RONU-821789 format. One record per residue: x, y, z of N, C-alpha, C in turn. Coordinates in steps of 0.1 Angstrom, whole numbers, plus 5000, padded with zeros to 4 digits. Atoms other than C-alpha are relative to their C-alpha. Layout:
RONU-821789
XYZXYZXYZ...
***
This chain:
RONU-821789
500250094989670692987784498350055004501249965004667093017794499850065018500049964990665893197831500549955009499750094991666592947847500950065011499249944989669793047860500550135007499749854987668993347876499449995008500750054990666893167898501249985011499150034993668693197932500049865005499350164999670992927945499849875012500650084988670092657969501149945004498550074996672592477988500849874992499650145014672592157963500550034992499049925012672992397938501550034999498450014997676792487954500549895005499450114999677092127961500149904989500250025015676392057925501350094995498849955007679292307914501449945005499150044994681292167937501249874994499850145004681091837924501150004987499749925012681791997886501650005005498849945000684892147898500649945001499050145000686591837909499749904997500250135009685191607885499249865009500150134993683691407912498450004994501049985005680691217902499350015010501349954988676991297921498749884994501949995000673391177924499850065003500849854994670991477932498749874998501650044996667991327945498950135002500849885002665491597939498349995000501650025006661891597944499150054995501349945006658691697936499850164997500249825002658592087921501650075009498749974992662292117937501450104992499249895003663892297910501449874991498950115002665691947896500750064983499649965014665692077858501150145000498649905001667292417869501049935004498549965001669992317886500849884993499550065008670392067856500750104987500049935004670392357838501450085001499149914992672692577861501549924999499450064996675292287861500950024984499949995018675092317818500850124995499349815001675892717821501449965015498849994994678692647847501049954995499350065011680492417828500550054990499549895012680392657795500850085010498849864995681692927818501350005004498949994994684492767835501049944987499550055010685492527808499349994983500050015015683792577774500950014992498750005014686492727751500449914999498950095001688892437761499149894992500550135005686392187758499349994981500650025015684792327722501150014996498650035011688492357708500749844999499450065001689192067717498849864997500950055007685791927701499549895011500750094988684391777732498450095006501349944997680891807744499549995012500450034989678391777775499149884996500950075002676191497773498750005011501049994985672691497791498949884993500650125007670691177782498350045011501450034996666691197788499149934999500950115001663691017795499050034988500749995011661491147766500250094991499949905012661191347735499450135009500449904996659491597755501550105009498949914991661991667781501350074992498749925007664691667755499850134994499849925005663091907739500150145014499449864992662892157770501450025004498750025001666292087775500650074994499749925013667092197741499450155002501249875003664892527742501050065015499749954990666692597779501350004993499249995002669892597764500150054983499949945011669192747730500649914990499450095018669992437707501350004998499050005006673292487715501049834996499150095004675592207698500849905009499650024989677692217727499649895008500950074990675092037750499349884991500650155009674591657733498749965009501750014986670691677749499149854990500450075006669191347736499349905009501050094997666791037742501249885002499450114999668190707753500849944990499550065011668090537722500750054992499249895005669090827703501749975000498849974998672190857721500949894994499650164998673290467723500250014987500050005016672290447682501250104998499049845003674890747677501249955008498750024991677590617701500349824990499950135006677290237684500349994987499849995013676890307650500949974991499050085003680290247640500149915000499250134994681189957653498849924997501150115008678889757623500149845005499750155003681089417628499649965018501050044985679889437671498749954999501950014997676489467660499749914995500450135010676689197633500149875008500150104988678088987662498649985010500849954991675789107684498349894993501550045003672289027661500849864995500250115003673888677651499849885009500150064988674288607686498749935006501249974998670788687691498849914993500950145010669188437662500449885004499450144988671588137680498950025006500350014985669988237710498449984996501550075005666488207695499649904995500250185004666587917677500449905009499950024987667887787712498849955001500950034994664987857725498849924998501150085008662787717700500149884999499650125003664287417700499449905020500350054989664087397741498650005000501850005001660187457735500049884996500750095006659987177713500549885006499950114990661586947733499249975013500650014997659187007756498549974996501750025001656186927737499549905003500750145000653886607745498949994992501250055009650886447732499050105005500449914999649186747747500050144994500049925006650386987729499649994988501050005011648287137705500350054988498750005012649387127667499650154997499149875007648887487661501550075009498849954992651687557688501349924992498750065014653587327664500750054994499749955015653287457637500950165001499249804999653887867651501449944999498349985000657387707662500649934993499550075018657987517628500050114993499749865009657187907610500650055013499249914995659388047638501249964995498950045001662087817633500250044986499850005014661987817595500950155000499549885002662188187598501450085007498449954990665488237623501049904991498850095005667187967603499850054987499349935013666688137571500650135004499049934997667888417589501649975000498250054999670888247598500349964988499949985010671288107566500550144988500049875009671188437546500850135008499449914992672888647577501550064991498649935003676388717558499450084991499949935007674888887531499350145002499749894994674189197554501250075003499149935001676589447550500150145012500149864994675289737572498550015005501649984992672489837600500050125001501149844999670290117603499050015010500950024992668090197631498950074995501149905004664390247624499049935015501050044982661190167652499649834997500450064997660889807643501649854988498950075007663689507636499649944987500750025006663789387605501449944997499150085001667189147601500950004987499950035013667789037566499750114994500249875003667089447562501250025001498849904994670089537580499050095012500849894987667289717604499949975011500150064986667289707642499250135004500849924994664689817662500350055015500349974987663789987698501249915011499550154992664389707717501449934999499450055004667489617698501050035006499449884998669389937705500349955017499850044983668589877742500549925009499450144994669589547750501649994992498849985007672889587726501150065005498649914995674389867735500650005012499350064987675189837771500749885006499050105000676589517767501250064988498949895011678989697739500950065009499149884989679689967762501049895012499350074984680989717794501049884994499050095006682889467766500950074997499149975009684489677750501050145002499849854988687189927769500450124987500249915006687390107737499250084997501549924999683790237732500050105017499949944991684390347768500950105002498749835002687690597759499350074989500149945011685890707728498950095006500949964993682590777752500650115010499549934990684390937780500950114995498849885002687191127758498850104992501049885012683991307732498950105013500649924993681991367764500550005016499649994991683791447796499250015016501150074990680491477814499150004997501450085004677791297813498849975011500749964994674491377828498549924996500950105006671291137828498950055014501049944997668391327835498449835008501250044992665091137857500749854999499750104995667590887866499149875004501450134994664490647887499849924986500950095011662990567849501549964992499050045006666590467833499949915000500550154995666690107826501550005008499150084993669089927847501249924994498850025008671389807822501150134992499249925008672290137806500550075014499449974992672890287843501649915003498950114998675489967850500750044988499349985010676990067815500650105001499449864999677590417825501149975014499150004991679290347862500949914991498950075004681690077844500750104992499349905006682790377821500450105013499849914992682990607853501349965010498950074992685290317872501050034993498650135006687590207843500750144988499149865007688690617829500350085011499449924990689990897846499450134992500849895009688491257841498749984991501749985005684591207834500149965014501149984992682091287856499049994993501250055006678991087855499250125011501449924987675691267873498949974990501550064999672491147880498850085005501049894998669491397883498749885005500850075004666491187896499250015014500550074985664191077928499549894999500250184998663790767938498249975000501250014995659690847947499150044990500749965007658990937917500349904987499850115010659890607902498549924998501450045004656590487881500149904994499150105008657990267856500149904998499650144997658389907858501349984999498750025002661589897841500850085006499249934996663290167856500949915013498650054994666590177874499550025021500149964985664990317909500850105006498649964995667490447932500849944993498650045007671090487921500749965012499450074991673290287941501650115001499549895000675790577956502349924999498650115002679390397947501050105009499149934992682590497966501050134992499349855007684090827958499350104994501349905010680690977948499850105007500849864991678491287962499049964998501750054999674991237975499650154999500349875000673491547969498350035000501349965002669691637981499850115006501149905003667191877973499050005003501449984994664491927999499050104996500849905005662992217981498849964998501250045012659192227967499850174999500649804999658692607953498849934984501249985011655692447928498549985009501550014994652992327954499750135010500849924983650492547980500449965015499550054985651492498017498749875002501450084995647692278019501149864993499650125010649292037987501349965007498950034993652592058002500149905013500150084987651591898036499449884996500350175006649791618018501049944995499050135006652791497997501049945007499350064986654991488026499649955003500550134990652591288042500049874992499950105018652491048011501549945003498550065000656091028011500649995015499250054986656890988049501149915000499550094996657190658046500549904990499850085011658690588016501750034996498450005002662390708013501150125014498749864988665190938031500050144997500149895004664191258014499150075014500750014989661791238041498850144995500749905001659891618045501050114982499349875007660291898015499350145008499849854995660392248025500250144991500549895007659092588012498450004994501049995007656292587989499750154995499949895010655092787962499250155002500449924997654793187965499650084991499949885010653693477949499750135003500149834995653893867950499350055006501649894999651694027968500350135011499649894993652094397981501350015003498150014998655994377976500749985010498950104995656694117994499049824997500450165002656593697988499449945011500850094988653893508005499649854992500850155004652693158004499249975001501250075004650193007989499349915010500850034990647792868013499349844989500950125011645892637982499349905008500650174995643392327994500449894995499850145007643791987991498949975012501350084997640891778000499449884996499850145004639891407997498150014998501450015000636091307985500049875002500250165000635090957995498749954996501150005001632190847976499549874997500150134998630090537970500249954986499750045013631490337941498649904993501050115004628990207917499850034980499749965016628090317878499750184998500749845001627290687884501950024995498749934996631390777884500050134993500249885006630991017857499250135001501049954994628391167874500550105012499749934980629591207911501250084993498749925004632991347892499350165000500449915005631291597879499550135010500449864986629491717909500950035009498949944991632591747933500650074995499349875005633891937906499150155002500949914998630692147907500150075016499850034986631192117942501350115007499149884998634592307939499950114998500349925004633692547919499350145011500749944987631392677947500850075008499250004990633192627974501450114995498249875009636692817958499750074999500149895010634793057939500549984988498749985008636592927910499649894990501150025008634192827880500949944992499350045011636992727860500549805007500250154992636892377883498749904990501150045010633692337860500549964983499149975017635792397825500749914997499450145009637092127804501150104991498849895010639292427783501149985001498549955001642692427779500150105014499849864996642792787795499949975016500150044988641492607825501049955012498650034993644792467838499149915008501050114992642692167850500349814995500250105003643691817850499349885009501050094991641391507863501349854993499050075000644091217870499349875004500650165000642990817864500749955001499250085003644190527867500049904983500550025013642590367839498550064995501649935006639390537821499450004988500750025013636490427802499650094994500349904998635090737806500150094984499349965012637590907779499649914986499750095017637990607753498450004996501550015006633990627752499750134993500249895006633990987748500950044989498849975011637191017722499649924987500450095011635590697705501449924993499150134999638190457714500049885005500050114988636590197737500149884997499450135008637289897712501549935004498850015000640989957713500550025018499749964982640890077753499549785006500750144998638889737756501349874997498650095002641889537739501050015006498849954994644489647758499849985013500549994985642389637792499349895005501150094993640089337795501349904997499350134998641989037801501449984994498249985007645689177792501049965011498849984992648789187811500150115004499149864995650589417833500550114989499349935008652689507811499250064987501149955010650389527778499250115006501149904992647789727801500450155004499449954992650589927817500550144986499549975011652290027783499350094992501149915004648790127768499850155003500649924992648190377793501350134997498449895000651990537788500250004988500350055010651290517755502150014990498650035002654890357748499849844995499750115000653290017738500849924984499550065007655189817712499350014987500650065011652089707690499350164996500749845004650590127689501350064992498949924999654190257685500250034978500449935014653590267645499550084998501349915004650590457643500850145009499749884994651990697670501650084996498949945009655690727651500050074988499950005013654890697618498850024996501250065013651590617603498650095000500749834993649290967623500250074996499149905007651991177618500250034986500049995013652191107582498650024995501449925007648491107575499650155003500249884999648591407593500050134990499349925008650491557575500050044984500450045012649591437542498250134997501049904999646091597551500050135001499849854998647291927559500950074991499149975014649591937527501050045003498949935000652591947545501049894996499650085013654291787515502149945008498650014996657991847531499949915013500350134991656891637561499649895004500350135006655191377545501649984993499050075006658691317529501149965010499250044991660491347555499549865013500750134996658391067573500349894990499450135005658990857546501549965000498250055000662590857544500649965011499650004987662790827581499649844997500950124998660290497578499749884992500850075009659190367546501349914991498450135002661990047534500050104985499749965015661290217496500950094998499049905000663190527506500849975006498449994988666190397526500749954987499350025015669190377506500449894995499850185007669589987507499350004988500450035012666889967482499750104991499949885012666990297461501649964992498850015014670790147451499249894991500550105003669089807441499650054983499949985014669189807399498550044998501850005010665289787392499750105008500449894995665090077417499950144993500049875008663290377399499650115003500649904989662890697423498950044998500749925007660690877400498249905002501350094999658490557401499249975016500549994993658290487435499050125010500549894998657390857442498849994994501550045004654490777422499249945010500750074992653490497437499650045012500649954987653490637470499050105000501049905004651490917460498249954999501350025001648690687454499749855013499650074990649690407483499250115014500049874986649390757507498650005002501450005003645290787493499049925007501050134996644690457502500149965015500049974983645990487536499450105010501349884994643890817543498849934999501150034996641290657535499549885008499950134991641690337553499550065019500149914991641790617583499250045002501049924999638890767581498549985005500850054984636590757611498449934987501250105009633590587581500449904995499650145006635890317570499849895006501150134994634789967580501349975004499350055001638689877580500650005011499650044988640489737609501350025001499149994996643689757624501249884991499550095006644889437608499550004986500149945014643589527574500950134995498849915000645989867574501249945003499150084996648389637591501049894987499550145018648689407557500050034994499849935010648489677533501150055004498349995001651589817547500849904997498950155000653489467553500049994978499850025011652289377517500750064985499449905009653389667501501350095003498649954996656589717516500150165004500649854996655290067534500750015017499650034987656989977565500749875006499250134987659289777593499449975010500250054984657489597617500849965009499150014993658889527647499349854999499850205006659389107644498849975009501450104990656489057676498850084993501649975009653689257650500449954990500250075012655189097619499649855002500250134997654988737635498650005004501650044994651488797648499050054991500849925009650488967618500049854986500050175009651488627598498949905003500450145000649888397618498150035001501349955005646488637616500249954990500650035018646388577578499749885001500350185000646488167586498949985009501450024989643788187614500749995008499650054990646188067641500650145009499849894991646388387661498849985007500650014993643388307677499149835003500550124997643387917683500350055016500449994990642387837721501150005013498650064987645787747737501350134996499149865004647288097721500550075017500049914988648988337751499350085001501049894995647588627766500550094991499249875009649988867745498849974988500450025017648788687709498550035003502049985005644788747719500050115005500849845000644889077731500550094987500249995013646489167699499649944986500950035004644488947682498750105000501249854995641689197696500450144994499549845007643689487686500250014984500150055015643889357654498550014993501049985000640289367652499050105003501249904994639189687662500250094990499849925012638389957636501450125001498349915000641590137625499850145006499649884992640290487629500250085013500349974989639790467665501650045004498349974997643990517672499750194990499549844991642990917669499450035009500050004986640990887698501250005005497950034989644290727712500650124998498849955003646190957698499350175007500949904994643791267711499950005017499750054988643791097743501450075008498649934994647691147748500750025001499449865002648191437733499150065016500549934995645891567762499150124996501549935006643191727742498849965008501149994991640791667770500849955014499649954988640891727805500749895010499550144994641391337813501450004995498350065002644891187820500349875008500050134989645990847831501250045010499249894988648290897861501549994996498550005004651290747847500350114990499249905010651290987818500350125001499749854991651791307843500950024999498550004992655091267853500550134993499849885005656391637848499650094999501649895003653291837842499850075015500249934984651792077866499150094994501049875000648792277871499250065008500249934987647092497888498549925008500950114995643792217895500449884998499950185007644091857896499449965010500750114998641991587902500449915000499550135004643391257913499049895001501350124998640390967910501249885004499350124993641690657932498849934996501250155003639390317919500849874998498950155003640690007925499349914993500950105007637789837910500350014982499949995015638490017877501349934999498750085003642089917879500249845005500050174996641189577888501149894991499250055009643489447859501149975008498449994998646589527875500349975017499650024990647889377905500750165004498449924991651089657911499150085005500149904996648389857920499150015013501350004994645989937952500150135012500149834991644990277968499249965014501050084986642590067994501249955009499450094990645589898008501250085001499149905001647690218003499750105019500249934995645490398025499549915017500150054989644990118052498449975000501250045000640990078038499949815002499550174999642189628030501450005002498350114989644789478047500849934984499150025014647689378023500249864997500350115007647589087997501149875014499250114992649388748012501850024989498850015008652188817981500650155006499149854997652989197995499949975015499150074982653188998035501350004995498750085005655888818019501050084993499249885004657289107998500750055008499649894982657489318030501049915003499350114993658889038049501449954994498650035006661789008024500850084995499849825002662489378018500450014982500149975011660989357985499150044992501049865007658589617961498749945007501650045007654989557970499150114999501049915005651889707957499850175008500449884996651689967984501350094999498949965005655290067974499750114991500649935013653990127939499250145002500249905002651490307946499650105010499749874996652490527972500750114991499349865006654890677945499350064993500949915012652190727919499050095007501049934989650090847947500550184997499349874993652791107956500350134986500249945016653191217917499250054997501549935002649991257910499550125010500549924991649491467941500850124999498949895006652691707933499650044987500249975013650991757900499650165002500849894997649192037920500750135002499549804992649892457923499650005005501249914989646892557938499549945009500450094991644492287947500049904995499950165003644291907949498349995005501150024996641091757949500249814995500050145004641091377953498549964999501450015000638291157949500149834999499650134999638390797963498449924996501150105001635690527951500349855005500450134990634590237976499049975000500950064997632490017986499350035012500249984980632290128024500350124998499049874998632890528024499750065013500249924985631890558059501549915006498150064993635090288072501150034989499049945013636790408040500850175005499849854991636790788061500949955010499150014984638090658095501249924995498950025004640590468075501150125000499849935006641590758057500650115011500049924991641490988085501249915010499150074991643790748107501250004992498949945010646490818081500250135004499349865000646891158087500250074989499349895011647691268051499250124995500549875004644691458050499350085012500149944991643791718075497949945003501250075000640391588090498550124992501449915004637691898079501050004985499649995016639391848041499249844996500450135001637691468045498549984996501450025000634291408030499549914990500950055011631491168017499450094996501249895008628891247996498950045006501349904995626491338023500450155004499049854997629091628032499750114989499949925014628791737995498450085002501849955004624891747993500050115012500749884990624591928026500650144995499449784999626992248020499650014986500349915010625892247987498750045003
***
């Protein structure tokens, strides 16, 4: 176990142990920097100490479901990779659970094919003489595809889980697992018993971001079986993804545990995030603050929290550099001007063309950000886009390994994702493993050349090569549009916004995905505000620019800060008790500001800095002497 278990107990930790002792299901609400993961690890340690021997003898485990692979690794490291603790992401867990139920899986997929055919039929029924011929043709192609699936579906004997779905090859994708498994859990009492018997304690980390269907399924298990302790660890104020559950409803007999402490942020930063959070939820004020050991005693770190309100124009990068230089002088901290990783500095932006230009993926950025949908734009920023997943999960790691001579990793990735090395293909009479391996060597060199920075290849060129040579199982959403692109129908005048985004994506120089990967891997001081949750840095700059994020109506910092009035939609939603852009923006702002360990700088770009300063002052979020406009910086320098 990690050093987390040696940290002093909080009142919340004691309540948590009592829940575990009595097998009472619970919801822990733990604000940013409260030590939520510490409480989780302590819970695992407590179960091991009190019941570990008996549970191990009975072949039982403790389940801990995380939101990201990074969180999965962190918890696994903390528990010493002990197999007694089943730590995994939601997709991996659900597939492992339902994989033995192949008949049920086949029934679900068959039903999905039927539903798709019904949708296509309903769409045809609405065609009129104004319907474009390309729309009719696409419907006809899709119908033929799903009819072919339906007619030949009986040949599929077993399903596997990979990146994208390919039903007639027995392959399910991410979206299939997340849609199917919760339904199967809810409708199958046997599955509920199997799950609860194997995992008498079931914890869900970052519960606010967990999909509602999974939360509902686990609540059904808890309601229907005995001696099953279900625990949620999260914070509704940190829900920043559209698909998350948010606040978990407390059921009868459950315990709500609040953990208001903050051990991360300096005093001034803590004051700011408390004021941001004040109108957000019931946790209200977080207490404590970051301390350091000085002269034999623990002392609170004051730190700093300032906001710089600047004129919005084309000189964004220059002005950000100016603020960083000012902070380096004012705080006597030259690391504010450094881009090196050792500076422990992060600049958080809602959308950022500067990074895209600097890292040479401007066209890729534009494809997903200009005239896009909120969903496509957001998933691009978060690194969760289904269109880019083949690169992030398979293609780039494969070519990186190939270029570095990491043959073992190359083979592992090919075994995991390449259809030619799947069991179902290798068992075919015509398959010759040695011949396949030799062909793969040739394919790898060609893919490597296509991905070089001097290559003229586009995303479509690479995808078409991979598809035609059976080197990948694409998600249906990619495969369908790749087929349209080959026929020239992906650029018709009446195509959907999503189709247009993917058409632009296909035209992008494929080497640009390397720059995008560097961006996601934080090889630059810039990160998007949505990609940073869970991290912490000594120096944090949060850039607020509604104009840069104008393609999304989901967020507005100027409305949050009272600079602009609420939209009609927000007024309506607020009146009906529904979520507004203010709610979403407040949560995002809280998450970003709470990343700062010591110093926080917020940079607000606006068309009227003086009016904005007045509005920001009235919010009370920042102290008056911490609110500066461009003239203040120039005078002080």
